[in-house]
C-alpha positions as CSV (number, residue, x, y, z in Angstrom):
1,M,8.1,-11.9,-11.9
2,Y,11.8,-10.8,-11.2
3,W,10.2,-7.1,-10.1
4,A,7.9,-8.7,-7.7
5,R,10.7,-10.6,-6.3
6,V,12.9,-7.6,-5.7
7,I,10.1,-5.7,-4.0
8,G,9.4,-8.5,-1.6
9,S,12.7,-9.3,-0.8
10,A,13.5,-5.8,0.0
11,R,10.6,-5.7,2.2
12,S,11.7,-8.7,3.9
13,A,14.9,-7.1,4.4
14,D,16.6,-9.9,2.0
15,T,19.6,-7.7,0.7
16,Y,21.0,-10.5,-1.5
17,D,17.9,-11.7,-3.0
18,A,16.8,-8.4,-3.4
19,R,20.0,-7.3,-5.6
20,H,20.3,-10.4,-7.1
21,N,17.0,-10.5,-8.8
22,F,17.5,-6.8,-9.6
23,E,20.6,-7.7,-11.7
24,H,19.0,-10.6,-13.4
25,L,16.2,-8.3,-14.3
26,K,18.6,-5.8,-15.9
27,A,20.2,-8.8,-17.6
28,I,17.1,-9.7,-19.2
29,R,16.8,-6.4,-20.8
30,K,20.4,-6.1,-21.9
31,S,20.0,-9.6,-23.6
32,M,16.9,-8.4,-25.3
33,F,18.5,-5.5,-26.6
34,A,21.2,-7.5,-28.1
35,N,18.9,-9.6,-29.8
36,K,16.9,-6.4,-31.2
37,D,13.9,-7.5,-29.3
38,S,11.0,-4.9,-29.7
39,E,10.0,-5.6,-26.1
40,A,13.1,-4.6,-24.4
41,D,12.0,-0.9,-23.4
42,A,9.1,-2.5,-21.7
43,L,11.4,-3.7,-18.9
44,T,12.7,-0.3,-18.4
45,P,10.0,1.0,-16.2
46,F,10.3,-2.3,-14.3
47,I,14.0,-1.7,-13.4
48,H,13.4,2.2,-12.7
49,T,10.8,1.2,-10.1
50,A,12.7,-1.4,-8.7
51,E,15.9,0.1,-8.2
52,P,14.8,2.4,-4.9
53,W,13.8,-0.9,-3.2
54,V,17.2,-2.5,-3.7
55,L,18.8,0.7,-2.4
56,H,16.3,0.6,0.6
57,A,17.2,-3.2,1.2
58,E,21.0,-2.0,1.3
59,G,20.3,0.7,3.9
60,N,20.6,3.5,1.5
61,N,17.4,5.0,2.2
62,E,17.8,8.7,1.4
63,A,19.0,7.7,-2.1
64,A,16.0,5.5,-2.3
65,L,13.4,7.9,-1.2
66,T,15.0,10.7,-3.7
67,M,14.9,8.4,-6.6
68,Q,11.4,7.2,-5.9
69,R,10.0,10.7,-5.3
70,D,11.8,12.1,-8.4
71,M,9.9,9.5,-10.4
72,A,6.6,10.3,-8.7
73,D,7.0,14.2,-9.1
74,R,7.8,13.8,-13.1
75,E,4.5,11.8,-13.4
76,D,2.7,14.4,-11.4
77,K,4.4,17.2,-13.7
78,T,3.7,15.4,-17.0
79,G,0.5,13.7,-16.5
80,E,2.1,10.6,-18.2
81,Q,1.3,7.8,-16.0
82,V,3.1,4.1,-16.5
83,D,1.8,1.1,-15.4
84,F,2.7,1.6,-11.7
85,P,1.3,4.0,-9.2
86,L,4.4,5.9,-8.4
87,R,3.0,8.2,-6.1
88,E,1.5,5.0,-4.2
89,M,4.8,3.2,-4.6
90,S,6.5,6.5,-2.8
91,A,4.3,6.5,0.1
92,D,4.9,2.5,0.6
93,L,8.6,3.2,0.7
94,L,8.1,6.2,3.1
95,M,6.3,3.9,5.4
96,E,9.1,1.1,4.8
97,T,11.5,3.8,6.4
98,G,9.2,5.1,9.1
99,N,7.8,8.1,7.6
100,P,3.9,7.6,8.3
101,R,3.4,11.4,8.1
102,Q,4.8,12.2,4.6
103,A,3.4,8.8,3.5
104,L,-0.1,9.8,4.3
105,V,0.3,12.7,2.2
106,D,1.5,10.7,-0.8
107,Y,-1.1,7.9,-0.3
108,E,-4.2,10.7,-0.4
109,S,-2.2,12.4,-3.3
110,D,-2.4,9.2,-5.5
111,L,-6.1,8.5,-4.1
112,R,-7.1,11.6,-5.8
113,L,-5.9,10.3,-9.1
114,N,-6.5,6.5,-8.5
115,P,-9.5,6.0,-6.2
116,N,-10.6,2.9,-4.4
117,R,-7.3,1.0,-4.8
118,F,-7.1,-1.5,-1.8
119,N,-3.5,-0.7,-1.4
120,G,-3.9,2.8,-1.3
121,L,-7.0,3.0,1.1
122,Y,-5.2,0.3,3.5
123,G,-1.9,2.2,3.3
124,A,-3.4,5.5,3.9
125,A,-5.4,4.1,6.9
126,R,-2.1,2.5,8.3
127,A,-0.3,5.7,7.8
128,A,-3.0,7.7,9.5
129,E,-3.0,5.4,12.4
130,L,0.8,5.6,12.7
131,A,0.8,9.5,12.4
132,G,-1.8,10.0,15.3
133,R,-4.6,10.8,13.1
134,P,-7.1,8.2,14.4
135,E,-10.4,10.0,12.8
136,K,-8.8,9.8,9.3
137,A,-7.5,6.2,9.9
138,R,-11.1,5.2,10.8
139,S,-12.4,6.8,7.8
140,Y,-10.0,4.9,5.4
141,Y,-10.4,1.5,7.2
142,S,-13.9,2.0,6.9
143,Q,-13.6,2.1,3.0
144,V,-11.3,-0.9,3.2
145,M,-14.3,-2.7,4.9
146,K,-16.7,-1.4,2.6
147,M,-14.6,-2.6,-0.5
148,C,-14.6,-6.3,1.0
149,A,-18.2,-6.2,2.2
150,G,-20.1,-9.1,0.6
151,G,-17.1,-11.5,0.3
152,D,-15.3,-13.8,2.8
153,S,-12.0,-12.3,2.8
154,N,-9.3,-13.4,5.7
155,R,-6.9,-10.8,4.6
156,P,-4.8,-9.4,7.3
157,E,-5.3,-6.0,6.0
158,L,-9.1,-6.5,6.6
159,R,-8.7,-8.0,9.9
160,R,-6.7,-5.2,11.1
161,A,-9.2,-2.6,9.7
162,I,-12.1,-4.3,11.7
163,S,-9.9,-4.4,14.8
164,F,-9.3,-0.7,14.6
165,V,-12.8,0.4,13.8
166,D,-14.4,-1.9,16.2
167,T,-12.0,-1.0,19.1
168,K,-12.6,2.7,18.5
169,Y,-16.1,2.6,18.3
170,R,-16.5,0.1,21.3
171,Q,-14.5,2.8,23.3
172,R,-16.5,5.6,22.0
173,F,-20.0,4.1,22.7
174,R,-19.2,1.8,25.6
175,V,-19.9,-1.4,23.7
176,E,-19.5,-4.4,25.7
177,P,-16.6,-6.7,24.2
178,A,-18.7,-9.6,23.5
179,Q,-21.4,-7.5,21.8
180,S,-18.4,-5.9,19.7
181,S,-16.9,-9.3,19.0
182,S,-20.1,-10.8,17.6
183,I,-20.2,-7.7,15.4
184,G,-16.9,-8.1,14.1
185,V,-17.4,-11.9,13.4
186,S,-20.2,-10.9,11.3
187,V,-18.2,-8.6,9.2
188,R,-15.5,-10.9,8.6
189,R,-18.1,-13.4,7.0
190,G,-19.3,-10.5,4.8
191,Q,-22.6,-10.0,6.5
192,N,-24.3,-7.1,7.9
193,L,-21.8,-4.6,7.0
194,N,-24.4,-1.9,6.4
195,N,-25.9,-2.5,9.9
196,Y,-22.4,-2.3,11.3
197,R,-21.8,1.0,10.0
198,E,-25.2,2.4,10.7
199,R,-24.9,1.3,14.3
200,F,-21.4,2.8,15.0
201,G,-20.9,5.4,12.5
202,A,-18.4,3.9,10.4
203,A,-19.0,5.8,7.2
204,A,-17.2,5.4,4.3
């Protein structure tokens, strides 16, 4: 819980809460070690992966990126995965610090090992969009849409995916806005996604 609060606070630029929750997490582990709790070591990965985000929240982006990417590099070399997608977290941090091109590289690297992760696919799509790679963005956004097909999700990530693909294909095929909008609504309801993709070429 405190780990999630650290990440959330850092992303919200809440420096105090990010540091406060991080210190609380470390205090819990220290107390567990003092009481010879066998589960104390289990908190170590949470602390290691939270620290770069605290540094980011405090404005020390260079140190944050170095620490995060070093962890991801070590995981790549050893092949030993922890409970966190470290390369994906590296990409998330790169996005937070305004480096979409490098973030795209890291998202794609992680997706080769951990395919079909929603955050990885959406992150790659957004990074590609910001890096000026519209066709690659369309491909990843289409995969996000495919993943959510058949449901009734109203997640903002899905709305953005639909908006991006819808706009690009309306421009490409000169579809009237009203026609395109009705298609978007049916996709948001989890219906006719296959027809949408066949008609506008939004292949996964």
